[in-house]
Structures are given as C-alpha cells and as structure tokens.
C-alpha positions in Angstrom: 74.7 47.8 -76.0 72.3 46.3 -73.4 73.2 42.8 -74.3 76.9 43.6 -74.0 76.4 45.3 -70.5 74.3 42.3 -69.3 77.0 39.8 -70.6 79.8 41.9 -69.0 77.9 41.9 -65.6 77.4 38.2 -65.7 81.1 37.6 -66.4 82.1 40.0 -63.5 79.7 38.0 -61.1 81.1 34.6 -62.4 84.7 35.9 -61.8 83.7 37.1 -58.3 82.2 33.8 -57.3 85.2 32.0 -58.7 87.4 34.2 -56.6 85.3 33.6 -53.5 85.4 29.8 -54.1 89.2 29.7 -54.5 89.6 31.7 -51.4 87.2 29.4 -49.5 89.1 26.3 -50.7 92.3 28.0 -49.7 90.9 28.8 -46.3 89.5 25.4 -45.9 92.9 23.7 -46.4 94.5 26.2 -44.2 91.9 25.9 -41.5 92.2 22.0 -41.5 95.8 22.3 -40.7 95.1 24.9 -38.1 92.5 22.6 -36.5 95.0 19.9 -36.1 97.2 22.4 -34.3 94.2 23.6 -32.0 94.1 20.0 -30.6 97.3 20.5 -28.8 96.4 24.0 -27.4 95.2 24.7 -23.9 91.8 26.6 -23.4 93.8 29.9 -22.8 95.9 29.5 -25.9 92.8 28.8 -28.0 91.2 31.9 -26.7 94.4 33.9 -27.5 94.4 32.4 -31.0 90.7 33.6 -31.6 91.6 37.1 -30.2 94.6 37.2 -32.6 92.4 36.5 -35.6 89.8 39.0 -34.4 92.6 41.8 -34.3 94.0 40.7 -37.7 90.5 41.0 -39.2 90.2 44.6 -37.9 93.6 45.5 -39.2 93.0 43.9 -42.6 89.7 45.8 -43.0 91.1 49.1 -41.8 94.0 48.8 -44.3 91.5 48.0 -47.2 92.9 44.5 -47.5 89.5 43.0 -48.3 90.7 39.7 -49.6 92.7 39.0 -46.5 89.7 40.0 -44.3 87.6 37.5 -46.2 90.0 34.7 -45.7 90.0 35.4 -41.9 86.3 35.5 -41.7 86.1 32.1 -43.5 88.7 30.6 -41.3 87.0 31.9 -38.0 83.6 30.5 -39.4 85.1 27.0 -39.8 86.3 27.0 -36.3 82.7 27.1 -35.0 82.2 23.6 -36.5 85.0 22.2 -34.2 82.9 22.3 -31.1 83.0 18.5 -30.2 85.9 19.2 -27.8 83.8 21.7 -25.9 80.8 19.4 -25.6 83.0 16.5 -24.3 84.5 18.9 -21.7 81.0 19.8 -20.5 79.8 16.4 -20.2 83.0 14.9 -18.6 83.5 15.1 -14.8 86.9 15.7 -13.5 88.3 12.8 -11.2 89.1 15.5 -8.5 85.4 16.6 -8.6 84.3 13.1 -8.1 86.7 12.5 -5.2 85.7 15.8 -3.5 82.0 15.2 -3.9 82.2 11.6 -2.6 84.3 12.9 0.3 81.6 15.3 1.3 78.8 12.7 1.0 80.9 10.4 3.4 81.2 13.4 5.9 77.4 13.8 5.7 76.8 10.2 6.2 78.8 10.4 9.6 76.2 12.9 11.0 74.5 11.0 13.8 71.4 13.0 14.0 68.7 12.0 11.4 67.1 15.4 10.7 70.4 17.4 10.1 71.7 14.5 8.0 68.6 14.5 5.9 68.4 18.2 5.2 72.2 18.6 4.4 72.1 15.6 2.1 68.9 16.9 0.4 70.4 20.4 0.0 73.2 19.0 -2.0 71.1 16.3 -3.9 72.2 17.9 -7.2 75.8 17.0 -6.6 75.0 13.4 -7.1 75.3 13.8 -10.9 79.1 14.1 -10.3 79.2 10.5 -9.0 77.0 8.7 -11.5 74.3 9.5 -14.0 71.7 7.7 -12.0 72.8 9.1 -8.6 69.9 11.3 -8.2 67.3 8.6 -9.1 68.9 6.3 -6.6 69.1 8.9 -3.8 65.6 10.2 -3.9 63.8 6.8 -2.8 66.4 6.4 0.0 65.8 10.0 1.3 62.1 9.3 1.1 62.4 6.2 3.3 64.7 8.1 5.6 61.9 10.5 6.6 59.9 7.5 8.1 62.3 7.7 11.0 61.1 11.2 12.0 58.8 10.8 14.9 57.1 14.2 14.9 54.4 14.3 12.1 54.7 18.0 11.7 58.5 17.9 11.3 58.1 15.0 9.0 55.6 16.6 6.6 57.8 19.6 6.1 60.8 17.3 5.5 58.7 15.7 2.7 57.7 19.1 1.3 61.4 20.2 1.2 62.4 16.9 -0.5 59.7 17.4 -3.1 60.7 20.9 -3.7 64.4 19.8 -4.3 63.3 16.8 -6.3 61.2 19.0 -8.6 64.1 21.3 -9.2 66.8 18.6 -10.0 64.7 15.8 -11.4 61.2 17.1 -12.4 60.6 13.8 -14.5 60.9 11.6 -11.4 57.3 11.7 -10.3 57.4 8.4 -8.4 59.2 9.8 -5.4 56.6 12.5 -5.1 53.7 10.0 -5.1 55.7 7.8 -2.6 56.1 10.9 -0.3 52.3 11.5 -0.3 51.4 7.9 0.3 53.8 7.6 3.1 52.3 10.6 4.7 48.9 9.1 4.5 50.2 6.0 6.4 51.2 8.2 9.2 48.1 10.5 9.1 46.4 9.0 12.1 49.5 9.7 14.1 48.4 13.4 14.3 45.3 12.4 16.2 47.3 10.0 18.6 47.8 10.3 22.3 51.4 11.5 21.9 50.5 14.5 19.8 47.3 15.4 21.9 49.3 15.3 25.1 51.9 17.7 23.6 49.1 20.1 22.5 47.7 20.2 26.0 51.0 20.9 27.4 51.6 23.7 25.0 48.0 25.0 25.2 47.5 24.6 21.3 44.0 23.9 20.0 43.4 21.2 17.5 42.1 23.4 14.5 45.1 25.8 15.0 47.6 22.9 15.0 46.1 21.2 12.0 46.4 24.5 10.0 50.1 24.3 10.4 50.1 21.2 8.1 48.4 23.0 5.1 51.4 24.8 3.6 53.6 21.6 3.5 50.6 19.3 2.2 49.6 21.9 -0.3 53.1 22.1 -1.8 53.4 18.1 -1.9 50.1 18.0 -3.8 50.9 20.8 -6.2 54.0 19.0 -7.2 52.1 15.9 -7.6 49.2 17.5 -9.5 51.5 19.3 -12.0 50.6 17.9 -15.4 49.3 14.8 -13.8 46.8 12.5 -15.4 43.2 12.6 -14.2 43.4 8.9 -13.2 46.2 9.8 -10.7 44.3 12.8 -9.2 41.2 10.6 -8.8 43.3 7.8 -7.0 44.7 10.6 -4.5 41.1 11.7 -3.9 39.8 8.3 -3.3 42.7 7.6 -0.9 41.9 10.8 1.1 38.2 9.8 1.2 39.0 6.5 3.0 40.8 8.2 5.9 38.8 9.5 8.9 39.1 13.1 10.1 40.4 13.9 6.6 39.4 17.6 6.4 43.0 18.9 6.5 43.7 16.6 3.4 40.5 17.8 1.7 41.4 21.3 2.1 44.9 20.7 0.6 43.4 18.6 -2.4 41.0 21.5 -3.1 43.9 24.1 -2.8 46.3 22.0 -5.1 44.4 20.2 -7.8 43.0 21.8 -10.9 39.9 23.9 -10.5 38.2 22.0 -13.3 38.8 18.7 -11.6 37.3 20.0 -8.2 34.3 21.7 -9.9 33.2 18.5 -11.8 33.1 16.7 -8.6 31.6 19.5 -6.3 28.7 17.4 -4.9 31.3 14.7 -4.0 33.4 17.2 -2.1 30.4 18.7 -0.3 29.5 15.2 0.8 33.0 14.6 2.2 33.0 18.1 3.9 29.7 17.4 5.7 31.1 14.1 7.0 34.1 15.8 8.5 34.4 16.3 12.3 33.6 19.9 13.2 36.1 19.8 16.2 39.0 19.3 13.9 39.7 21.5 10.8 37.2 24.3 10.5 34.5 23.5 7.9 34.2 27.1 6.7 37.8 27.0 5.5 36.8 23.9 3.4 33.8 25.7 1.9 36.0 28.7 1.3 38.5 26.5 -0.7 35.7 24.9 -2.6 34.3 28.4 -3.5 37.8 29.5 -4.7 37.7 26.6 -7.2 34.2 27.2 -8.3 35.0 30.9 -9.1 37.5 29.5 -11.6 35.6 26.6 -13.0 31.9 26.0 -13.6 30.3 23.0 -11.9 27.6 20.9 -13.7 24.5 23.1 -14.3 22.1 20.8 -12.6 24.1 21.0 -9.3 24.7 24.8 -9.1 21.7 25.8 -7.0 22.1 22.8 -4.5 25.8 23.6 -4.2 25.0 27.3 -3.2 22.3 26.1 -0.7 24.5 23.5 1.0 27.4 26.1 1.2 25.4 28.9 2.4 23.8 26.7 5.2 27.3 26.5 6.8 28.4 30.1 6.1 25.4 31.8 7.5 25.7 29.9 10.8 29.2 31.3 11.5 29.4 33.5 14.5 32.8 35.1 14.2 32.4 38.1 11.8 35.9 37.7 10.3 35.4 34.0 9.5 31.9 34.8 7.9 33.1 37.5 5.8 36.3 35.7 4.6 34.0 32.8 3.3 31.1 34.9 2.1 33.5 37.1 -0.1 34.4 33.9 -2.0 30.9 32.7 -2.5 29.6 36.0 -3.7 31.5 35.6 -6.9 30.0 32.2 -7.4 26.5 33.6 -6.8 27.2 36.5 -9.3 28.6 34.2 -11.9 25.6 31.7 -11.9 22.6 33.4 -10.6 20.4 36.5 -10.8 19.7 39.6 -9.0 17.4 37.9 -6.6 20.1 35.6 -5.2 22.7 38.2 -5.1 20.2 40.4 -3.0 19.7 37.7 -0.6 23.5 37.3 -0.2 23.9 41.0 0.3 21.0 41.0 2.9 22.8 38.3 4.8 26.1 40.0 4.8 24.5 43.2 6.2 22.8 41.2 8.8 26.1 39.7 10.1 28.4 42.6 9.6 26.2 45.5 11.0 26.2 44.4 14.8 28.9 46.0 16.8 30.1 47.7 13.6 31.9 44.6 12.6 32.2 46.0 9.0 35.0 48.4 10.2 37.3 45.4 10.3 36.2 44.0 7.0 36.6 46.8 4.4 38.9 44.9 2.2 36.6 42.0 1.9 33.5 44.2 1.5 35.3 46.2 -1.3 36.1 42.9 -2.9 32.5 42.0 -2.9 31.5 45.3 -4.6 34.2 44.6 -7.3 32.9 41.2 -7.9 29.2 42.2 -8.3 30.0 45.0 -10.8 32.3 42.6 -12.7 29.3 40.4 -13.5 26.3 42.9 -13.5 26.8 45.4 -16.3 23.2 46.3 -16.3 23.1 49.1 -13.7 19.3 49.5 -13.8 19.1 45.9 -12.5 22.0 46.4 -10.1 20.7 49.5 -8.5 17.1 48.0 -8.3 18.4 45.4 -5.9 16.9 46.4 -2.5 20.1 45.8 -0.5 22.8 47.3 -2.8 22.6 50.7 -1.5 22.3 49.7 2.1 25.4 47.6 1.5 27.3 50.8 0.2 26.2 52.6 3.6 28.5 50.1 5.4 31.6 51.9 4.0 31.7 54.6 6.7 35.5 55.5 6.4 35.7 58.2 3.9 38.9 57.1 2.0 37.4 53.6 1.5 33.9 54.9 0.6 35.5 57.2 -2.2 37.5 54.2 -3.7 34.3 52.2 -3.8 32.5 55.0 -5.5 35.3 55.3 -8.1 35.1 51.5 -8.8 31.4 51.9 -9.4 31.8 54.9 -11.8 34.6 53.3 -13.8 32.5 50.3 -14.3 29.5 52.4 -15.4 31.6 54.4 -17.8 33.2 51.3 -19.2 30.1 49.2 -19.6 27.2 51.5 -20.2 26.7 51.7 -24.0 23.7 53.9 -24.3 22.7 57.2 -22.8 20.1 56.7 -20.0 17.4 58.6 -18.2 16.4 55.8 -15.8 15.6 57.5 -12.5 16.9 54.6 -10.5 20.4 54.9 -12.2 20.5 58.7 -12.0 19.5 58.9 -8.4 22.0 56.2 -7.3 24.9 57.6 -9.4 24.1 61.1 -8.4 24.7 59.9 -4.8 27.9 58.1 -5.8 29.2 61.2 -7.6 28.3 63.5 -4.8 30.2 61.4 -2.3 33.3 61.6 -4.6 32.8 65.4 -4.9 32.5 66.0 -1.2 35.8 64.2 -0.6 37.7 67.1 -2.2 39.3 69.5 0.2 42.3 71.8 0.3 44.7 68.9 0.7 43.4 67.0 -2.4 46.1 66.5 -5.0 45.4 68.0 -8.6 45.7 64.6 -10.1 43.1 63.3 -7.8 40.7 66.2 -8.7 41.3 65.6 -12.3 40.3 61.9 -11.9 37.2 62.6 -9.9 36.1 65.3 -12.4 36.7 62.9 -15.4 34.5 60.2 -13.7 31.7 62.7 -13.0 31.9 64.2 -16.6 31.7 60.8 -17.9 28.4 60.3 -16.0 27.1 63.6 -17.1 27.7 62.8 -20.8 25.7 59.6 -20.5 22.5 61.2 -19.2 20.0 62.2 -21.9 16.2 62.8 -21.7 15.8 62.8 -25.4 13.5 65.6 -26.6 12.6 66.5 -23.0 15.0 69.5 -23.0 13.5 71.2 -19.9 14.2 68.0 -17.9 17.7 67.8 -19.4 18.4 71.4 -18.2 16.9 70.8 -14.8 19.4 67.9 -14.5 22.3 70.2 -15.4 21.1 72.8 -12.8 21.0 70.1 -10.1 24.5 68.8 -11.2 25.9 72.2 -11.0 24.7 72.7 -7.3 26.1 69.3 -6.4 29.5 69.5 -8.1 30.5 73.2 -7.6 33.9 72.4 -6.2 35.4 70.9 -9.4 36.0 73.4 -12.3 36.3 70.7 -15.0 32.7 69.5 -14.2 31.4 73.2 -14.4 33.1 73.6 -17.7 31.5 70.4 -19.0 28.2 71.6 -17.8 28.5 74.9 -19.7 29.4 73.1 -22.9 26.5 70.6 -22.4 24.0 73.5 -21.8 25.3 75.3 -24.9 24.9 72.2 -26.9 21.3 71.8 -25.6 20.6 75.3 -26.8 21.8 74.6 -30.2 19.9 71.3 -30.4 16.7 73.4 -29.6 17.5 75.7 -32.4 18.0 72.7 -34.7 14.6 71.3 -33.8 13.0 74.6 -34.4 14.9 75.2 -37.6 16.0 78.7 -36.3 12.5 80.0 -35.7 11.8 79.9 -31.9 8.5 80.0 -30.4 7.7 81.9 -27.3 8.3 78.9 -25.2 11.6 77.8 -26.9 12.9 81.3 -26.9 12.3 81.5 -23.1 14.1 78.0 -22.7 17.1 79.2 -24.7 17.4 82.3 -22.7 17.3 80.1 -19.6 20.2 78.1 -21.1 22.3 81.3 -21.9 21.5 82.6 -18.3 22.7 79.3 -16.9 26.1 79.8 -18.7 26.6 83.4 -17.8 25.8 82.6 -14.1 28.1 79.6 -14.1 31.4 81.0 -15.9 32.2 83.8 -13.3 32.8 81.1 -10.7 35.8 79.6 -12.7 39.4 80.7 -11.7 41.0 80.2 -15.1 40.9 83.4 -17.1 41.2 81.7 -20.4 38.7 79.1 -19.6 36.2 82.0 -18.7 37.1 83.8 -21.9 36.6 80.8 -24.1 33.4 80.0 -22.5 32.1 83.5 -22.8 33.0 83.4 -26.5 31.2 80.1 -27.0 28.2 81.1 -24.9 28.0 84.5 -26.7 28.0 82.8 -30.1 25.3 80.4 -29.0 23.3 83.3 -27.6 23.6 85.3 -30.9 22.8 82.1 -32.9 19.5 81.9 -30.8 18.8 85.7 -31.1 19.4 86.4 -27.5 20.9 89.8 -28.5 21.0 91.6 -25.1 22.8 88.6 -23.3 24.9 87.7 -26.3 26.3 91.2 -27.1 26.3 93.3 -24.1 26.9 90.6 -21.5 29.7 89.0 -23.2 31.6 92.3 -24.1 31.3 93.7 -20.6 32.3 90.4 -18.9 35.4 90.2 -21.2 36.3 93.8 -20.5 36.0 93.1 -16.7 38.1 90.1 -16.8 41.0 91.9 -18.7 40.8 95.0 -16.6 40.8 93.1 -13.3 44.1 91.2 -14.0 47.2 92.8 -12.5 49.9 90.2 -12.8 52.6 90.1 -15.3 51.6 86.7 -16.4 48.3 87.9 -17.7 49.7 91.0 -19.4 52.1 88.7 -21.2 49.2 86.8 -22.5 47.3 89.8 -23.7 47.7 88.6 -27.3 45.6 85.6 -26.7 42.9 87.7 -25.0 42.9 90.0 -27.9 42.3 87.1 -30.3 39.3 86.0 -28.2 37.8 89.6 -28.2 38.3 89.8 -32.0 36.4 86.5 -32.5 33.7 87.9 -30.3 33.4 91.2 -32.2 33.3 89.3 -35.6 30.5 87.1 -34.3 28.6 90.1 -33.0 29.1 91.9 -36.4 27.8 88.8 -38.3 24.9 88.6 -36.0 
C-alpha cells in the first residue's frame, strides 16, 4: 500500500508540473504576441492594459478559476522582462527639453553683471546634462575661471565655496575643479592684506582678526570637499602650499578643521611650528591651538611628542587675558590632558582654570565650558579615589555657584560613579566627597520639585549607599547609615533603602554570631532595630510603613529583640490602621489585614 501511495503521489506531481509547463508555454506564446501589440501602445494605454490584467486576476481568483489566474500571473510576469523601452525613455532627452534648456542658458549669458550671472548659472548647473553628456565637466572649469573676475576676496571665496558645494552634488567624481578652486584662492590670498582691503576695513571700523574669521566657513567647506576620501599625498601638497604663504594663520585653521584628525595628529609638531610663526596681529593664535586640540582629542599624536605638545599649547593658553577666550581653549585641551596624562597634570590644569576664572566671578559666564570639563575628566578617570585626591578637583566644583548647574554636575558625577565603580568602597576620601555631592542634590529638593526628579535623585543616592561597605566593621557601617539618614531625610526612597540596609546589617550580624549573640552584638542588633523603628514613622506611605514594620519586626524577632519585635510592631500597625480615615485606606483594608496576619504568624513562630 505504501509503495502504491508513493507512486500515486509522484504521478500526481508529474501531472501537475506538466500542466503548469503547458500553461506556461501557452502563456509565453500569448505574451509574445501581446508584447508586439504593446510596442504600439502609449504609456497611458500600457498602464490601462496592466490594470485590466490586475482586475482579471482578482475576478478569476474570486470565481475559483485557478487555471485562468495562473495564466494571468505568468503573462504579467513576462511583461516585467520587457523594460528596455522604459530604460531608453529615461536616458533619452526630449528635443523640446534641450531647446528650452539651451534657451535658458542663452538668457543667463546675457546677464551683464558677473556675480548674478555666475550664481544663476551655478544654480542650474545640473541642467547641463540635457545639452550633452559632458556638459557639466565642461562647465565647471569655466565657472571656476569666471570667479577670477570678482574683485572682493571675501565675495570671491564664498562664490568658490558655493561652486564646490554644487559641484559635489552634481558631479562628486570631478575632483580637479575643487583643487583648482583652492589653488586659485591661494593665488589671491595676499589680496586680503593689500591696501584696498585695509582701507575698506578702516572705513568700516572692522578689525583684522574679526575680518579674517569671516573667511573660515567658506575655506573650511572648500577644504572639506577636497579632503573627502582624498589621498594623503594630496593633503600633504595642500599643507605645503599653505606653509609657503605668509600670514597663513587663517589657512592653517581651516586645514586643521577640514583634514582628517589622524593626518593632523601625526604632524602635530609641524603645525605647532607653523602656528608659532604666525603673526599675532592677524588670526588669533588661541583659535589655532583650539583647532589643534580638537584634532588631538580624536586622534593620538606620536607618544614622544605628547608632553612637548601640551607644554607648547599651554604656554599660549595661560597667557590669554580674556576669560572667555581662555576657557574656550582650555576646555578643549583638558580632554587631551586627561587622555594622555596622570592626575598630576590634570590637577595643574584645574589649578590654572581656577586661577583664571575666579577673578570678577568670570566663571558665571562659563558654566557650559566648566561643565564640559567635568564631563571630560570623569570620562577618563574611573578611579574615584585618584580623582577626589586631586587637590583642585573639589575647589573646581565650588565654582558652580548656580544651583541648577551645580545639581546637574553632581548628577553627572554620581552617574559616573555608579556606572564605573565595580567594588564596594570604604575609602574616606571617596565617602566624604560623594556625601557632599549627594547632599547638594538632596538640598535642591523643594515643594516645586517634580516626582520624576525626586525619584532620579533618590536612585542616584541609593546607588551610592549600596556601594559603601566597611566589611566586618558593622558599627562603622551603622554610623554611616545614621549619618546618611540625617543628611537625606527629605527623600523617602532613600529612607526606605536605609531601613532595608540596616535590617540586612542586623541579619549579617546574626549570621556571623550563628544565632547566639554576645552582650555586645545583642546591644548592636537592638540599636539596628531602634534605628528602623525611629525611621519608619517619618514615611508618608501607609503600605511602605506596614511592610517595613513587618520586615523590621521579623528581623527583631530573629535576633531575639522580643519587646521591640512583638509589642512595638503590633502597636505601630494598630495605630497606623486606626488613624486612617479616608475611603481609600478602608478599601485597602484587606491588604493591611494580610500584613497583620504575617506579623502574627512570625510572632507565633518566634
């Protein structure tokens, strides 16, 4: 029977595939005839034909004509292969489009003014593809040469930046026009320091450093276009050409902003040499060192040069008189210092920042930069005993006088501690510093503080409390919890955590003593229970109090504190229940009853 059924199945399968093959052949012949008909159809007629087939397929399937539906599917599938007509339509350009496009370019050519003619033609540069395949590649060099006729160097450099932007969009493979634009700019670079420009600046009361910074966005963009996937040989050539020019601070800044960080970092000492040769009256040197520092934060210089680089940079930074210029530059170099050096160098940098930002309370205008410095330090220093032992770290924190900013900084520190501290600690340096930080967060809570903010602050403080351990010194541990309770009394989740921690401490004491307390440990456990029964009444949540009373009562009974465990818990629970007058608490009486039942069971077991 099994052999017969297998044979029957095979025959059925063969018949099915023969049927499909015959249908396919029929559909192919039918479709070949239909494709010839399609050649004479317009686009709209073709779309209508496809839609008719779609509707026929739905009707055939709905009327259970499966064979007809299969024929239609095969026919439509074969239509997909006939796409050469579409490809040809996409690649071909209508004669009307060519004529219209050419007409527009003739109109643009009749514009007399150079700058409007340049910008309008550059804006429709992409339309050159309607005229010829090489239209764009022929037009870009012509537009590049056209910019040479613009007399104002500032206007000319932004025209070059716009042409590079359009060129990268329509023909990113044509790199030669980008290089030509930059080399043409270098030829006219001295024009910026000529008498014509200088006289205009005097008339307009514009200083040279302010004027030169106007060039930076345009030059940065041109160099970014050139540097994109550029070989190192080309970048080196660009750098050498800039080095040969005098007063090249502006170019150096743009090179450091646009080129790859690895390229800059590998030649850090060369760039420092060029920066030192720049004229101080031109482009500000501190901006050059800031740009260099940004690169060194992303890529590492040669190890043998690292200390010399820091010394050379900080010689310039520390001489800055303007606090805003100073902090903008120092903020960048702090990351370099943290990345490559130890606590000693970081402490020196922090001392210098405090020295510059304290006079006239200059730090009040630099909170974002100071906050950024803290974030960079805690990003690289995960050993908080080393961090807090730095002499100037806590004085640096004292500069955050504005409460909202100070709290945000404290939250950053606590988040970093919870994230990176692997083992519990009892280091007094860490404990004192973080207690101060947590106290700052706690004291910011007031009547207007949102519940979400309270929960987040409590979570951070609880994370710190859980990471504190004095090992077998249980008395010192309890003293820490007592101090924490006095400092964080306004955050209920922290008080709840402290009660749980003290209960756990009592049970650890019982475990060490194997259930047989000495006079000293019995007194210690009673102190733990007393801590809990003093702390719990300050909570506002009835069920939090009931559950904590239950847990604390069970801990007290386990440690043979009978008077506190039985009488105290029972009376406190009865008082809590009798004092509630609202319907909400009456509706929740079943939950309270369960808590009382558990309590009585534990008392009975005790």
